[in-house]
Each structure stands twice: as C-alpha cells, then as structure tokens.
N, C-alpha and C positions, 0 to 999 in steps of 0.2 A: 395762460401765459401772458405775463405783462409785456407791453411794447419794448421795455428796456431788455427783458430777458430774451425776447425774440430777436432783437437786433444784434445781441451778443453771439448768436449762433450763426454759422454759415447758412445761406438760404435753403439748401437742400436739407439740412438738419432741422431747420426751423419748421419746414413744412411737414417733415416726418413727425416731429414732436406734436404738432397740432393735430395730427390724424392717428395717433396711437390711442386707442380706446381705453377709458379708465378701467382699472383693475386687471390690466394685461400683464402677462409674462413675456419679456422681451429679451432677445439675445442680439447684442450689437457686435457684429463680426468685423474686425479691423477698427476697433473703437477709438484708436489714437489716443488723445489726452482725456477722453472720457466726457467731453462737452455735452454730447447728446444724452449720455447716461445720467450725468448730474442733473440735467433739466428734467428727465423722466423721473428719476428717484426723488426730486423735490416734490412730486406728487406722491403722497404717501401710499396710494393704492396701485402703483406701477412697480412690479418686481423686475428690475433691469439688470441683466448680467452681460459681461463683455469678454471677448477674446481678442488678443493683440499679439502680433508676432514680435514687436520691439520691446525688449525687456525694460528699457529706460521708461517708455511710456506706461508700461504696466505698473512699474513702481510709482510713478506719478498718480495713476489712478487709484491704486491701493491706498496711497498716502491721503487721497481725498475721501477715503471711506467707500470706494466703489468696489463692487464685486467683479473683478477681472482676473482672468487666467492668461498666461502666456501660451500661445499656440499658433499653429500654421493652419489656416482654414482650408488649404488645399488637401490636407489629410486629416486634421483633428476634428472636423465636423462629423466625421464617421462615428465618433465616440458618443455622440448625443442620440437619445432615443427619438423615435418618430413622434412628431406633433408635441415635443416637449415644451414649445413656446407658442404663444399666440402670434407673435411676429418675429421673424428673423430679419435683421437689418444689415445691409452691405452698402455702405456710403463711400462713393469714390474709390472703390476697391476691386470691382468686377474686371477692370482692364489689367489688373496685376495678377489675376488667377492663371494657373497653368492651363486649365480647361474651363472657360466661363460656362459652358453648357453644363459640365458636371457640377460646377459650383451652384448654378441655379437649381438643379435637381436636389442637392443637399439643402439649400435654403428652404425649398418647398417640402422637403421631407421632415426637417426639424421644426419648421414653423407652419402654422395653419395659413398664414400669409407672409409675404416678403416685400420689404421696401428695398429698391435697388436704385442708387444714383451713380451716374458716370459722366465724364466729360464727353461732349459730342465733337468728334473729329471732323464732321462735315460743316461746322460753323463757318460763316462766310469769311471771316478774317483768316482762318486756317487755309481755306481754298485760295484766298488772295495771296498768302505768303507763299504757298506752294507754286502758285502760278507765276508770280513776279520774282520771288527770290530763288525759287528752285531748291528750297531747303526745308527740312522738317521744322514746323513752327515751334516757338517757345512762347507760351501765353500764361496768363495768371492762373489758368486751370491745368495747364501742362507746363510748369514753370522751369523745367531743366532740359538740357540738350538731350538728344536721342540716345547718346551713349551713356548717360548717367540715369536715365529714368527707370523706375520700377515697372512702368507701363509696358507690357509686352503684347497686349491685343488692343490696338486702337480701334474704336468702333463708332458707328454713327447711330442716330435715332432709327434710321431705316433698317440698318443691320439688326438692331435689337428687336424691332418689330418682327422681322423675318425669322429670327431665332425663336422668339415666343411662339409664332405660328407652327414652326416645325416641331416645337415641344409641347404643343397643345396646352400652353399657359395662358390663363385669363388675365387680361389688364383690367384691374378694378378702378384704377384712377392713374392719372399721369399729370406731371407739372413740368414746365420748361422754363429756363432762366437765361437771361443775357445779363451778366453781372448780378446785381441784387434784384433786378427787375424781372417779374414774371412775364413771359410772352405766351401767346396763344398756340394751340396745337397746330393750326394751319401754318405750314412753312417752317415748322420747328426744326426740321432737318438742317436748314441753313441758318435760321435765326437764333437757335438756342445754343449757348455755350455749354450748358449741361442739362441733364434730364433726371427726373425722379419718377419712378414707377412703383405703384402698389400692385402686387401680383397674387394670384391664387391658383389653385389647381383643382 
C-alpha cells in the first residue's frame, strides 16, 4: 500500500489492510462506504465481500463495483457457512451490536480469524469529561450525543480483554491509537481512543 493510500484510510482500517494476508477471502461486516474493501480489492488476489445495514451506503459500494449485500449483522451472519472466509472484519461496529459476545462468536465462526476495532470509552479525555462536566462525552470517535448514538454498549480495552478471556478467544495481535498516532499497549486503557484486535480461536 502506498503512503497516499494508507493516509486516505482511517487508522484502524489502514492497520487492518496492512495485515490481511495476500490471497485471502474477506468479509467486511458493517463495511460503510467500502473504503477498506476498495483498498483490499485493489490487490487482485484478495476476494473482499461486504455486509452493510444502510441501504444508501450499499448502493454507493455497488456503484463502486464492490460486492456488498444489505444485511443486519445481528441476525444475518447466521446465513454464512462455517469458515467461509479467512478474515471477518468488524470495524467500529461491535459497540452497536445487540449482543457483542454473540457477534464475536459469529465472527470467529464464519472467519478463521477476525479483526475487531472499537472506540475505547476509558480514554483519559472521556474520563475527564465525565468527572468535570458530569455528562456523556462527545468526541471525534463518539461524535453524537447519547440520545442520538447507535452505540448501545460502550466498552473499554480492559472490558474487551475480559470478554475474550471468558470466551477463550486468542489475541493474535493488537494496535492502539490516539488520533492518527499509534500508542503502546502499556496504559492503552487510558491512552488509546480506539483499539484494533486480530483474533482467533
């Protein structure tokens, strides 16, 4: 991937694109406008498919020549066979799932491995806003008020680690970001605005 292409992607999508192995079959769940799929399909040996709940975004993806279906991941992942993909990708969507634990089960059923990214609610700015203002924070990664948001399960890096232990899920790799800058795993629960994990079982 060229530096220009990398900078055009959100940091979580860029790190996922860098670590998808050549020749892979990929399902991008909640693929949005198809930015990640477009990057992956620009490599001729990656077979990228997408699922998106928003019909307008599906139309945009299809107009770009991307293979995307409209669907609700909370129920429609059940239609995919076991290990149909090398990677299942869920970027900035886990917190919108009705049952994130069941969503993770489905990701690791349809994919041999799964990439998951999510905003970290324990970031220091969010803690400060709750402490000082006493209100639910609005940030660049959680940009709307609590009553407008699709996010129904706010979670932290520590929460996610605890869930993975309960589910016997293996962390193959993880990356943490503050804005566009990568930060180390040490102290990520308060330093990272969002996290990316590569998982397997």
